[in-house]
C-alpha positions as CSV (number, residue, x, y, z in Angstrom):
1,M,33.7,114.9,-31.6
2,S,36.7,114.5,-29.3
3,E,40.3,115.6,-29.7
4,D,43.3,114.5,-27.6
5,N,46.5,116.5,-27.7
6,N,45.4,118.1,-31.0
7,E,46.8,115.1,-32.8
8,S,44.0,112.9,-33.7
9,I,40.2,113.2,-33.9
10,V,37.8,110.3,-33.3
11,L,34.2,110.7,-33.9
12,I,32.2,109.4,-30.9
13,E,28.8,110.9,-30.1
14,E,28.4,111.7,-26.4
15,P,25.2,110.1,-25.1
16,N,22.1,112.0,-24.4
17,Y,22.3,111.3,-20.7
18,V,18.8,112.4,-19.9
19,V,17.4,109.9,-22.4
20,E,19.7,107.1,-21.3
21,I,19.2,107.5,-17.6
22,S,15.4,107.7,-18.0
23,K,15.5,104.4,-19.9
24,V,17.7,102.6,-17.4
25,L,15.8,103.8,-14.3
26,S,12.3,103.9,-15.9
27,L,11.8,107.6,-15.1
28,T,10.4,110.4,-17.1
29,E,12.9,112.4,-19.1
30,K,11.4,115.5,-17.5
31,A,12.2,114.3,-14.0
32,V,15.7,113.3,-14.9
33,S,16.4,116.6,-16.8
34,N,15.1,118.6,-13.8
35,I,17.2,116.7,-11.4
36,L,20.4,117.2,-13.4
37,K,19.6,120.9,-13.9
38,L,18.9,121.5,-10.2
39,T,22.0,119.8,-9.1
40,S,24.1,121.7,-11.6
41,E,22.7,124.9,-10.0
42,G,23.8,123.8,-6.6
43,A,20.7,122.2,-5.2
44,T,21.2,119.4,-2.7
45,V,19.4,116.0,-2.8
46,P,17.4,116.6,0.4
47,F,16.3,120.0,-0.9
48,I,15.2,118.6,-4.3
49,A,13.3,115.7,-2.7
50,R,11.4,117.9,-0.3
51,Y,11.0,121.3,-2.0
52,R,11.0,120.5,-5.7
53,K,8.5,117.7,-5.8
54,E,6.7,119.1,-8.8
55,A,10.0,119.0,-10.8
56,T,10.7,115.3,-10.0
57,S,7.2,113.8,-9.6
58,N,7.8,113.3,-5.9
59,L,11.0,111.2,-6.3
60,D,12.7,110.4,-3.0
61,E,16.4,110.9,-2.0
62,D,17.4,107.3,-3.0
63,V,16.0,107.6,-6.6
64,I,17.5,111.1,-7.0
65,R,20.9,109.7,-6.0
66,S,20.4,106.9,-8.4
67,V,20.0,109.4,-11.2
68,L,23.2,111.1,-10.1
69,D,25.1,107.8,-9.8
70,S,23.9,106.8,-13.3
71,L,25.1,110.1,-14.7
72,N,28.5,109.5,-13.1
73,F,28.8,106.0,-14.5
74,M,27.7,107.0,-18.0
75,E,30.2,109.9,-18.0
76,K,33.0,107.6,-17.0
77,L,32.0,105.0,-19.6
78,F,32.0,107.7,-22.3
79,S,35.4,109.0,-21.2
80,A,36.9,105.5,-21.2
81,K,35.6,104.9,-24.7
82,R,37.0,108.2,-26.0
83,V,40.4,107.5,-24.4
84,A,40.5,104.0,-25.9
85,L,39.5,105.1,-29.4
86,N,41.9,108.0,-29.5
87,S,44.8,105.9,-28.1
88,I,44.3,103.0,-30.5
89,N,43.9,105.5,-33.4
90,E,47.2,107.2,-32.5
91,Q,48.9,103.8,-32.7
92,G,47.5,103.4,-36.3
93,K,45.6,100.2,-35.2
94,L,42.0,101.4,-35.1
95,T,39.7,99.5,-37.4
96,D,36.0,99.8,-38.2
97,D,35.3,96.6,-36.2
98,L,37.3,97.9,-33.2
99,T,35.4,101.2,-33.3
100,K,32.1,99.5,-33.4
101,S,33.0,97.1,-30.6
102,I,34.2,99.9,-28.3
103,K,31.2,102.1,-29.1
104,A,28.8,99.2,-28.3
105,C,30.3,98.5,-24.8
106,K,27.9,98.9,-22.0
107,L,30.3,98.4,-19.1
108,L,33.7,99.8,-18.2
109,K,35.0,96.2,-18.0
110,E,34.1,95.6,-21.6
111,V,36.1,98.7,-22.7
112,E,39.1,97.6,-20.6
113,D,39.1,94.1,-22.2
114,I,39.3,95.6,-25.7
115,Y,41.8,98.3,-24.8
116,E,44.1,96.1,-22.7
117,P,46.4,94.9,-25.6
118,Y,46.8,98.4,-26.8
119,K,48.0,100.1,-23.6
120,R,50.8,97.7,-22.7
121,K,54.0,99.6,-22.1
122,K,56.5,96.6,-22.0
123,K,57.2,94.2,-24.8
124,T,55.7,90.8,-24.2
125,K,57.3,87.4,-25.2
126,A,54.9,87.5,-28.2
127,D,56.1,90.9,-29.3
128,I,59.7,89.7,-29.2
129,A,58.8,86.5,-31.1
130,I,57.0,88.6,-33.8
131,E,60.1,90.7,-34.2
132,K,62.1,87.6,-34.7
133,G,59.8,86.6,-37.6
134,F,57.9,83.7,-35.9
135,A,54.5,85.0,-36.8
136,P,54.0,82.7,-39.9
137,I,54.7,79.7,-37.7
138,A,52.1,81.0,-35.2
139,D,49.6,81.3,-38.0
140,E,50.2,77.6,-38.9
141,I,49.7,76.5,-35.3
142,M,46.5,78.6,-35.0
143,T,45.1,77.1,-38.2
144,Q,46.3,73.6,-37.2
145,N,48.2,73.2,-40.5
146,D,51.5,71.3,-40.8
147,I,54.4,73.4,-39.4
148,V,56.9,74.3,-42.0
149,I,59.8,76.4,-40.8
150,D,61.7,78.6,-43.2
151,S,65.3,77.5,-43.5
152,D,66.5,81.1,-43.0
153,L,65.0,81.1,-39.5
154,L,66.9,77.9,-38.7
155,V,70.2,79.7,-39.3
156,S,69.7,81.9,-36.2
157,Y,67.3,79.8,-34.0
158,T,66.8,76.2,-33.1
159,E,63.5,74.6,-34.0
160,D,62.5,74.4,-30.4
161,E,63.1,78.2,-30.0
162,I,61.0,78.9,-33.0
163,I,58.1,76.7,-31.9
164,S,58.3,78.1,-28.4
165,G,58.2,81.7,-29.7
166,A,55.3,80.9,-32.1
167,C,53.4,79.4,-29.1
168,D,54.0,82.7,-27.2
169,I,52.4,84.5,-30.1
170,V,49.4,82.2,-30.3
171,S,48.9,82.3,-26.5
172,Q,48.9,86.1,-26.5
173,V,46.4,86.2,-29.3
174,I,44.1,84.0,-27.3
175,V,44.6,86.0,-24.1
176,D,43.9,89.3,-26.0
177,D,40.7,87.9,-27.6
178,V,37.8,89.4,-25.6
179,N,35.4,86.6,-26.5
180,Y,37.7,84.0,-24.9
181,K,38.0,86.1,-21.8
182,K,34.2,86.6,-21.7
183,Y,33.8,82.8,-21.9
184,V,36.1,82.2,-18.9
185,R,34.6,85.0,-17.0
186,H,31.1,83.8,-17.6
187,Y,32.0,80.2,-16.7
188,F,33.5,81.1,-13.3
189,S,30.9,83.7,-12.5
190,S,28.2,81.0,-13.1
191,Y,29.9,77.8,-12.0
192,G,33.1,78.8,-10.1
193,V,33.9,77.6,-6.7
194,I,35.9,79.4,-3.9
195,E,38.0,77.2,-1.7
196,S,39.7,78.0,1.6
197,D,41.9,76.1,4.1
198,F,44.0,77.0,7.1
199,V,47.6,77.6,6.2
200,K,50.2,75.1,7.4
201,Q,50.6,75.0,11.2
202,D,54.2,76.2,11.2
203,K,52.9,79.4,9.5
204,I,50.2,79.9,12.1
205,D,52.8,79.3,14.9
206,A,54.9,82.1,13.4
207,L,52.1,84.6,13.7
208,V,51.7,87.0,16.7
209,D,49.7,85.8,19.6
210,K,46.9,88.3,18.9
211,V,46.3,86.7,15.5
212,K,46.7,83.1,16.7
213,G,44.0,83.8,19.3
214,Q,41.6,84.3,16.5
215,V,42.0,80.9,14.9
216,H,38.8,79.5,16.3
217,K,36.8,82.3,14.6
218,F,37.8,80.9,11.2
219,E,37.4,77.1,11.9
220,I,34.3,77.1,9.7
221,Y,36.4,78.2,6.8
222,D,38.9,75.4,7.0
223,G,38.0,73.1,4.2
224,F,35.4,75.5,3.0
225,I,33.9,75.3,-0.5
226,G,31.4,77.8,-1.8
227,D,29.8,78.6,-5.2
228,V,30.9,82.0,-6.4
229,N,27.3,82.9,-7.3
230,K,25.9,81.8,-3.9
231,L,28.5,83.2,-1.5
232,K,27.0,85.4,1.2
233,E,28.6,88.8,1.6
234,Y,29.6,88.1,5.2
235,Q,31.4,84.9,4.1
236,V,33.4,86.9,1.5
237,L,34.4,89.4,4.2
238,A,35.3,86.6,6.6
239,L,37.4,84.9,4.0
240,N,39.2,88.1,3.2
241,R,39.9,88.8,6.8
242,G,41.3,85.3,7.5
243,E,43.5,85.6,4.4
244,D,44.7,89.1,5.5
245,L,45.5,87.8,8.9
246,G,47.6,85.0,7.4
247,L,45.4,82.3,8.7
248,L,43.6,81.2,5.5
249,K,44.6,80.5,1.9
250,V,41.8,81.3,-0.4
251,K,41.5,80.6,-4.1
252,L,39.2,80.2,-7.0
253,S,39.3,76.6,-7.9
254,A,40.7,76.0,-11.5
255,D,38.3,73.9,-13.5
256,D,39.3,71.4,-16.2
257,D,35.8,71.7,-17.7
258,C,36.4,75.3,-18.4
259,F,39.7,74.6,-20.0
260,E,38.2,71.9,-22.2
261,G,35.4,74.2,-23.2
262,L,37.9,76.9,-24.2
263,C,39.8,74.2,-26.3
264,N,36.5,73.4,-28.0
265,L,36.0,77.0,-28.9
266,I,39.5,77.3,-30.4
267,I,40.5,73.9,-31.8
268,E,38.4,73.2,-34.9
269,K,40.0,70.1,-36.3
270,A,40.9,66.7,-34.9
271,E,44.4,66.7,-36.5
272,N,47.5,68.7,-35.5
273,V,46.0,69.4,-32.1
274,E,49.4,69.8,-30.6
275,P,51.0,72.3,-30.1
276,L,47.8,74.4,-30.3
277,K,46.3,72.7,-27.2
278,S,49.5,73.5,-25.4
279,C,49.1,77.2,-26.4
280,V,45.5,77.2,-25.2
281,K,46.6,75.8,-21.9
282,S,49.2,78.5,-21.4
283,A,46.7,81.2,-22.4
284,Y,44.1,79.7,-20.1
285,K,46.4,80.0,-17.1
286,K,46.9,83.7,-17.8
287,I,43.2,84.3,-18.4
288,F,42.3,82.3,-15.2
289,T,44.7,84.3,-13.1
290,S,43.2,87.5,-14.4
291,I,39.6,86.3,-13.9
292,E,40.4,85.0,-10.4
293,K,41.6,88.5,-9.3
294,E,38.6,90.1,-11.1
295,I,36.0,87.8,-9.5
296,R,37.5,88.1,-6.0
297,K,37.6,91.9,-6.4
298,E,34.0,91.9,-7.6
299,L,32.9,89.7,-4.7
300,T,34.7,92.0,-2.3
301,E,33.2,95.1,-3.7
302,N,29.7,93.7,-3.6
303,A,30.3,92.5,0.0
304,H,31.4,96.0,0.9
305,L,28.3,97.5,-0.6
306,K,26.1,95.1,1.2
307,A,27.9,95.6,4.5
308,I,27.6,99.4,4.0
309,D,23.9,99.0,3.4
310,S,23.6,97.1,6.7
311,F,25.6,99.8,8.4
312,S,23.4,102.5,7.0
313,T,20.2,100.8,8.0
314,N,21.4,100.2,11.6
315,L,22.8,103.7,11.8
316,Y,19.6,105.2,10.6
317,K,17.6,103.5,13.3
318,L,20.2,104.4,15.9
319,L,20.1,108.1,14.9
320,M,16.3,108.0,14.8
321,T,16.2,107.0,18.5
322,K,13.9,109.3,20.5
323,P,15.8,111.8,22.6
324,Q,15.5,111.7,26.4
325,Y,15.6,115.3,27.5
326,G,14.9,116.6,31.0
327,K,16.7,114.0,33.0
328,N,19.7,114.3,35.4
329,I,22.2,111.7,34.2
330,L,25.0,109.9,36.0
331,A,27.2,108.6,33.2
332,I,29.7,105.8,33.9
333,D,32.6,104.6,31.7
334,P,33.4,101.3,33.3
335,A,36.8,99.7,33.7
336,F,38.7,97.4,36.0
337,R,42.3,98.5,36.5
338,T,42.0,102.2,35.7
339,G,38.7,102.6,37.5
340,C,35.2,103.7,36.4
341,K,35.0,107.3,35.2
342,I,31.8,109.1,36.3
343,C,30.2,112.3,35.2
344,V,27.0,114.1,36.2
345,L,25.1,115.7,33.4
346,D,22.2,118.1,34.1
347,K,18.9,118.2,32.3
348,L,20.4,120.1,29.4
349,G,23.3,117.6,29.1
350,V,25.8,120.0,30.6
351,P,28.6,118.3,32.6
352,S,28.7,119.5,36.2
353,G,31.2,117.1,37.9
354,F,33.6,114.3,37.4
355,D,35.1,111.6,39.6
356,K,36.4,108.0,39.6
357,V,35.5,104.9,41.5
358,Y,37.0,101.4,41.6
359,L,35.2,98.1,41.4
360,H,37.7,96.4,43.8
361,H,36.7,99.0,46.5
362,E,33.0,98.0,46.4
363,G,31.9,99.7,49.6
364,E,33.5,103.0,48.8
365,M,32.2,102.9,45.2
366,V,28.6,102.2,46.3
367,S,28.7,104.9,48.9
368,K,30.0,107.5,46.5
369,I,27.4,106.6,43.8
370,K,24.6,106.6,46.3
371,S,25.7,110.0,47.5
372,I,25.8,111.5,44.0
373,I,22.4,110.0,43.1
374,S,20.9,111.6,46.1
375,S,22.6,115.0,46.1
376,K,22.3,115.5,42.3
377,S,18.7,114.1,42.0
378,I,19.9,111.6,39.4
379,D,17.0,110.2,37.3
380,V,19.0,107.6,35.2
381,V,22.4,105.9,35.5
382,V,23.9,105.4,32.0
383,I,26.7,102.8,31.7
384,G,28.9,102.2,28.7
385,N,28.9,98.6,27.4
386,G,32.6,98.2,27.4
387,T,34.9,96.2,29.7
388,A,33.5,95.8,33.2
389,S,30.0,97.0,32.1
390,N,28.2,94.0,33.5
391,E,30.1,94.0,36.8
392,T,29.4,97.7,37.3
393,F,25.7,97.2,36.6
394,D,25.5,94.1,39.0
395,L,27.1,96.0,41.9
396,L,25.2,99.2,41.5
397,S,21.8,97.8,40.6
398,S,21.7,95.6,43.6
399,A,22.8,98.5,45.9
400,C,20.6,101.2,44.4
401,E,17.1,99.7,44.3
402,G,14.6,101.8,42.4
403,M,17.1,103.5,40.2
404,S,16.9,103.3,36.4
405,F,19.9,101.8,34.7
406,V,20.6,101.9,31.0
407,I,23.4,100.3,29.0
408,V,24.5,102.3,25.9
409,N,26.8,101.3,23.1
410,E,30.0,103.2,23.6
411,S,31.6,102.4,20.3
412,G,33.7,105.3,19.0
413,A,33.6,107.2,22.3
414,S,37.4,106.8,22.8
415,V,37.9,107.9,19.2
416,Y,35.7,111.0,19.7
417,S,37.4,111.8,23.0
418,A,40.8,112.2,21.3
419,S,39.4,114.0,18.2
420,D,39.8,117.7,17.3
421,V,36.0,118.0,17.7
422,A,36.2,116.9,21.4
423,K,39.2,119.1,22.0
424,K,37.4,122.0,20.6
425,E,34.2,121.2,22.6
426,F,36.0,120.5,25.9
427,P,39.5,122.0,25.7
428,N,40.1,121.9,29.4
429,L,39.1,118.2,30.0
430,D,41.1,115.1,29.5
431,L,40.3,112.2,27.2
432,T,38.5,110.0,29.8
433,D,36.2,112.9,30.9
434,R,35.3,113.6,27.3
435,G,34.5,110.0,26.7
436,T,32.3,109.7,29.8
437,I,30.3,112.8,28.7
438,S,29.8,111.2,25.3
439,I,28.4,108.0,26.9
440,G,25.9,110.0,28.9
441,R,24.9,112.2,26.0
442,R,24.3,109.2,23.8
443,F,21.3,108.4,26.0
444,I,20.1,112.0,26.0
445,D,20.3,112.6,22.3
446,P,22.0,110.0,20.1
447,L,21.7,112.0,17.0
448,S,23.5,115.1,18.3
449,E,26.2,113.1,20.0
450,L,27.0,110.5,17.3
451,V,27.4,113.0,14.6
452,K,30.7,114.0,16.4
453,V,32.0,110.4,16.1
454,P,33.8,109.3,12.9
455,V,31.1,107.4,11.2
456,E,33.3,104.4,10.5
457,S,33.9,104.1,14.3
458,I,30.2,103.7,15.2
459,G,29.8,100.0,16.0
460,V,26.6,99.1,14.2
461,G,27.8,97.0,11.4
462,M,30.1,94.2,10.3
463,Y,33.8,94.2,9.5
464,Q,33.8,98.0,9.5
465,H,37.6,98.2,9.5
466,D,37.9,95.8,6.5
467,I,35.6,97.8,4.3
468,A,36.8,100.5,1.8
469,Q,37.0,103.4,4.3
470,K,36.4,106.2,1.9
471,L,33.2,104.6,0.5
472,L,32.0,103.7,4.0
473,K,32.5,107.2,5.3
474,E,30.8,108.7,2.2
475,K,27.7,106.4,2.4
476,L,27.3,106.7,6.2
477,E,27.6,110.5,6.1
478,I,24.7,110.4,3.5
479,T,22.7,108.5,6.1
480,I,23.5,111.1,8.8
481,S,22.6,113.8,6.4
482,D,19.3,112.2,5.6
483,V,18.4,111.8,9.3
484,V,19.4,115.3,10.2
485,N,17.4,116.8,7.4
486,E,14.4,114.5,7.9
487,V,14.2,115.4,11.6
488,G,15.0,119.1,11.3
489,I,17.3,121.0,13.7
490,V,16.4,123.6,16.3
491,V,18.9,126.2,15.3
492,N,19.3,128.1,18.6
493,T,20.3,125.0,20.5
494,A,22.2,123.1,17.8
495,S,25.9,122.4,17.7
496,P,28.0,123.1,14.6
497,F,28.7,119.3,14.4
498,V,25.1,118.5,13.6
499,L,24.4,121.7,11.6
500,K,27.1,120.9,9.1
501,F,25.0,118.0,7.9
502,I,22.1,120.3,7.1
503,S,21.3,120.7,3.3
504,G,23.5,123.5,1.8
505,L,25.7,124.0,4.9
506,T,29.4,123.4,5.4
507,A,31.4,123.2,8.6
508,K,32.3,126.8,8.2
509,S,28.7,128.1,7.7
510,A,27.5,125.8,10.5
511,Q,30.0,127.4,12.9
512,K,29.0,130.9,11.7
513,I,25.4,130.1,12.5
514,V,26.4,129.0,16.1
515,D,28.6,132.0,16.6
516,N,25.7,134.4,15.7
517,A,23.0,132.7,17.7
518,P,20.3,133.1,19.0
519,Y,17.8,133.9,16.2
520,K,14.3,135.4,16.5
521,S,13.1,134.1,13.2
522,R,14.2,132.2,10.1
523,K,14.5,135.5,8.2
524,S,17.2,136.6,10.6
525,L,19.4,133.8,9.3
526,K,19.7,135.7,6.0
527,K,22.3,137.9,7.7
528,V,24.7,135.0,8.2
529,L,24.1,132.8,5.1
530,S,24.5,133.4,1.4
531,A,21.3,133.5,-0.6
532,K,22.0,129.9,-2.0
533,A,22.8,128.4,1.4
534,Y,19.8,130.1,2.9
535,E,17.5,128.6,0.2
536,Q,18.9,125.1,0.5
537,A,19.1,125.0,4.4
538,I,16.3,127.1,5.9
539,G,13.5,124.6,5.4
540,F,15.5,122.1,7.6
541,L,16.1,124.6,10.4
542,R,13.6,125.4,13.2
543,V,13.2,128.6,15.2
544,R,10.9,127.6,18.0
545,D,10.3,131.0,19.6
546,S,9.7,132.9,16.4
547,N,6.6,135.0,16.0
548,E,6.0,133.2,12.7
549,E,4.5,129.9,13.6
550,L,5.7,128.3,10.3
551,D,9.3,128.9,11.3
552,N,8.9,125.9,13.6
553,T,7.8,123.6,10.7
554,S,9.4,121.9,7.7
555,I,7.5,124.2,5.4
556,H,9.9,126.4,3.4
557,P,9.6,130.2,3.6
558,E,9.0,130.3,-0.2
559,Q,5.8,128.3,0.6
560,Y,4.5,130.4,3.4
561,D,2.0,132.4,1.3
562,V,0.4,129.4,-0.1
563,A,0.5,127.5,3.2
564,K,-1.2,130.4,5.0
565,Y,-3.8,130.5,2.2
566,I,-4.5,126.8,2.7
567,F,-4.8,127.0,6.5
568,E,-6.8,130.2,6.6
569,N,-9.3,129.0,4.1
570,N,-9.4,125.4,5.5
571,I,-8.6,123.9,2.1
572,I,-8.6,120.2,2.3
573,S,-7.9,119.1,-1.3
574,Y,-5.5,120.2,-4.0
575,S,-6.6,122.4,-6.9
576,D,-4.7,124.1,-9.8
577,K,-5.7,127.5,-8.3
578,L,-3.0,127.1,-5.7
579,K,-0.4,127.3,-8.5
580,E,-1.3,131.0,-8.8
581,I,0.1,131.6,-5.4
582,Y,3.0,129.1,-5.5
583,S,4.4,128.0,-8.9
584,G,5.9,124.9,-7.3
585,M,2.6,123.6,-6.1
586,D,1.3,120.1,-7.0
587,I,-0.6,117.4,-5.2
588,H,2.5,116.1,-3.5
589,T,3.6,119.5,-2.2
590,F,0.0,120.2,-1.0
591,N,0.0,117.0,1.0
592,F,3.5,117.8,2.4
593,I,2.4,121.3,3.6
594,V,-0.8,119.9,5.2
595,E,1.1,117.2,7.0
596,A,3.9,119.6,8.1
597,K,1.4,121.8,9.9
598,K,0.1,118.8,11.8
599,L,3.6,117.9,13.0
600,I,4.5,121.4,14.2
601,G,6.9,121.3,17.1
602,Q,7.0,117.5,17.1
603,D,10.2,115.4,17.0
604,L,10.1,112.8,14.2
605,R,12.5,110.4,15.9
606,K,10.5,107.3,16.5
607,F,12.6,104.4,17.8
608,D,12.7,103.6,21.5
609,A,15.8,104.7,23.5
610,A,18.3,102.2,24.8
611,L,16.4,99.7,26.9
612,K,17.0,98.9,30.5
613,I,18.8,95.7,31.4
614,K,17.2,94.1,34.4
615,K,20.1,91.8,35.4
616,T,23.3,90.3,34.2
617,I,23.9,86.6,34.0
618,T,26.8,84.1,33.4
619,M,26.9,81.1,31.2
620,D,26.4,78.9,34.3
621,D,23.0,80.6,34.7
622,V,21.8,79.6,31.3
623,C,20.5,76.2,30.0
624,D,19.3,75.0,26.6
625,D,15.6,75.9,26.0
626,D,15.6,78.8,28.5
627,I,13.5,81.8,27.5
628,L,15.2,85.1,28.1
629,D,14.5,88.8,27.6
630,G,17.0,90.8,25.7
631,V,17.8,93.8,23.6
632,V,19.0,93.8,19.9
633,R,22.4,95.4,19.9
634,N,23.5,94.9,16.3
635,I,22.1,93.5,13.1
636,M,24.2,91.7,10.4
637,Q,23.2,90.2,7.1
638,F,23.2,86.7,8.7
639,G,21.1,87.6,11.8
640,A,20.9,89.8,14.9
641,F,23.0,90.0,18.1
642,V,21.0,90.1,21.2
643,D,22.1,91.3,24.7
644,V,20.5,88.9,27.2
645,G,22.8,90.1,30.1
646,L,25.8,87.8,29.3
647,K,29.3,89.2,28.7
648,N,28.9,88.5,24.9
649,D,25.8,89.1,22.9
650,G,24.0,86.0,21.6
651,L,23.3,85.4,17.9
652,V,19.8,84.9,16.5
653,H,20.6,83.5,13.1
654,I,18.5,84.8,10.2
655,S,16.8,81.4,9.9
656,E,15.7,81.7,13.6
657,L,14.2,85.2,13.4
658,A,10.7,84.4,12.3
659,N,8.4,81.6,11.2
660,K,8.8,82.6,7.6
661,F,11.6,83.1,5.1
662,V,13.6,86.2,6.0
663,S,15.9,87.8,3.3
664,D,16.8,90.8,5.4
665,P,17.0,90.8,9.3
666,N,16.1,94.5,9.3
667,D,12.6,93.5,8.1
668,I,12.1,91.7,11.5
669,V,14.2,93.6,14.1
670,S,15.7,96.9,14.9
671,V,18.7,98.0,16.9
672,G,17.4,98.7,20.5
673,Q,14.3,96.6,20.1
674,A,13.2,94.5,23.1
675,V,12.9,90.8,22.1
676,R,12.3,87.4,23.8
677,V,14.5,84.6,22.8
678,K,15.0,80.9,23.4
679,V,18.4,79.4,24.0
680,L,19.4,76.9,21.4
681,S,22.9,76.0,22.3
682,I,25.7,77.2,24.6
683,D,29.5,77.0,24.0
684,K,31.0,78.0,27.3
685,E,34.6,77.6,26.1
686,K,34.2,80.1,23.3
687,G,31.6,82.2,25.2
688,K,29.1,81.8,22.4
689,I,25.3,81.3,22.7
690,Q,22.9,80.6,19.9
691,L,19.4,82.0,20.2
692,S,16.0,81.8,18.5
693,M,13.1,84.2,18.3
694,K,10.8,82.1,16.1
695,Q,10.8,79.2,18.6
696,V,9.5,81.5,21.3
697,S,6.4,82.3,19.3
698,E,5.7,78.7,18.2
């Protein structure tokens, strides 16, 4: 039962969310119920997935989040139904059929379709025509009867005004009929076509030079035609960007077949077709305009979700790169005019000196770099991949034989350097020095460094600035959280920037942990954390030098007694007897504890670090059919971008990744992976190169 403003009551039974979610996701009601109960009590998704396996039947983070997303959707749907029913009831227009229709809705869109006519604030032409008394004429048009106009109406209005007003009523009736809107929606979702063309040349000429310089990127979309149900997500994003830049005009193609189909649904008799067909045409234009906006919005939202999935996958692999501790680093942020900023980082990643060198003073630059390499016992030179990266590498690698060089992705370094995080971390350094430190530390420990960068600024995806920023930030932070909690963090050496992603912690509690470090055991963290925060976070924190060996594992303190019993008695298989020691024990938890002991002290990050580039090349050095070594720098839905030493990365289209059908490039390659590629084609004018992996293996 629901009540709005104490005026009207509409009976609508709130769903049993546990039952409904279990049906939709094919999960047990027990697992769903436990997830909802645990989250309502403040448990985090990582905590539930790892330490409440018996309550969820070992569901992982993704499934648990699906349960929570389903709950959110169902609550919104119920709320929308309640609002619609109450509002229509207050207007005195609620019928049994309307009530049944609204209650039966499975999607928010369906509720909105039904509710739309009842929430209009302004009078429509149809409303005005009804007030004038034209409704009987509208009925005659709709039923295709002969039109007979009351003589009283002709006193105040002309026949044309009466017919026109009656048509407005009929058109509005058609527009408001959810079945007709469903028909048009289904037609264009199934058979619709998106078209795009360049805008007229005079409009392009009027654009700023920066935009005009991008015309060549959208040539493929001049005269483009694509089926709505077959459009690739990256095509949708490209069309949207071209449209936003003012280069493309994009539209859903109106279809005469759809109009004729709508006529067939509405017009029942062969006689008196006009003016009903004219009314249908007018209604069709309105419905089409609405459906065009709806379909393009849906295409965009789906494209955003797919792009975010790609971001998340790439980010996960980047954050799971093995750290490179114990090396003295010379970090270089390359540039032409302003000079190359350099910074020395010791084996702990602490900056110990800054300087600047200039590419146009080659001798001086080489001399200074050589001196630093020698005096500071540099193990690796780390160069950012921005402007002048290749030129810096070419000069130094030829002059410093035997030295290891690594190119790292510097996306977001400048954003970080100007952030409050950077100012707090290095208050006495300028922007360029902070950015150079970030470049060096990305080689040492990508996870610890990249958590400081706004997630939307980490360049491992597609059209990141075109995607809904709030959703992108939310989803990528979930990815960071998953990685941080999967890896586990050594609490005595962790920064507050990484600690805040630990289950149960906030930026405030993370800073409190750092302020009170070091810790001799996990138990000592109870002094700085609330009981709930300690419960949720402690299993993901490590204290390496603790007298309690299990403090350096992912085993939760609440599991210590049963874990010690298992290890001391060399138990190799699960039995119900273990439940007497730990009530949360089941086969999944048993396996987790045994595996956690084997991994004590190990770092779970598994992907190779940024690979060394042996040499840089120009377009003149490359010919068709050449075989080149490279490194995967970015992965998109349509393929992978590979650094082969050229200024711009080359594209391996998804169709050229493997000798089999590939639906997701991530199934074949990973960011940072070494690959061998064959040159398919070269466009020197545009600086583009097309590559193949599958043809190398043929």
